[in-house]
N, C-alpha and C positions, 0 to 999 in steps of 0.2 A: 346651221348646216346647209341651208338652201341658198340657191342663187337668186339674183334679183327677179327674174321672171317667175320663178317658183314662189317667192315671197308675195309678189303681187297677186298671183293666182290664189294663194292661201288666204290672203286678206279679203279678196273678193268673196270667197266661199264663206268666210267667217261673217262678213257683213250680211250676206244673204240668209245665213242661219239665225242671226240675232233678231230679237224683237225690237221694236221701236223703244228707245230709252236704254237699250243694252250697251255694254262697253266691251272693248277689247283691251287687254292689258298684256303687253309684251315685256318680259324681263330679259335683259341681255347685257353683254358687254358693249356699251354704246360708245362709239368712237367720236372724237371731235371731227369737225368738217374736213380737216386736212388728213385725217386717218393716221396720225402719228401718235396720238395720245387718247386716253390715258394709257400708260405703259402696259398694264395687264391686258387691256382690250386689244392693243396692237400685237402683243405677243400671242394672245389666244387666236388672233386672225391667222397667224402663221400655222397654228395647229390645224385649222380648217383647210389650209392649202395642202397639207400633207395627207389628211385623212378623208377628204371629200372631193367630189368632182367639181362642185360649184360653190361650196360654202365659203363664207367670209364673215367678218364682223362689219357692221354698218353704222353710219352716222345717224344722228337724230333727224337730219335733213332728209336722208334717204327713206327712213321709216315714215316720215311725214308725207313725202310724195306718194309712197305706196298706199298708205292708209287713206289719204285724201282721194287718190285715184279709185280706191275701192268704195268710196262714198262716206267714209267716216268724217266727222266734224269735231271741233273742239279738241284737236290733237295737241297733247302736251308731253313734254319730257320732264320726268320727275327724277331728281337726283336722290340716290340712296347713299347711306353711309359706307357701304361696302364697295365691291368691285363692279357690281352691276347696277343698272338704272332701269326705270320703267318708261315705256311709251304708252300713253293711254289715248284712245279715241272713242267717240260716242256715235251711236246710230240715232240721229234725231228724227 
């Protein structure tokens, strides 16, 4: 439900709060790079356009850029069997 700048700020604060060796795990409807799939994630993005000022659904690439910019390393996209996936980063 946050915009890009708000996500980047949140991830920076999470990084600062974590101990070395800690991890961040984000569960969300992760879009493909072209933001047209998977269908449920693309449709849910429309919901954010209606109910939030800046919210959207984002791609794994966007999450990786924000998490890397916050200082996280070993960032990976974990596919789940349902509609949502995980993005995981470590504070090394």
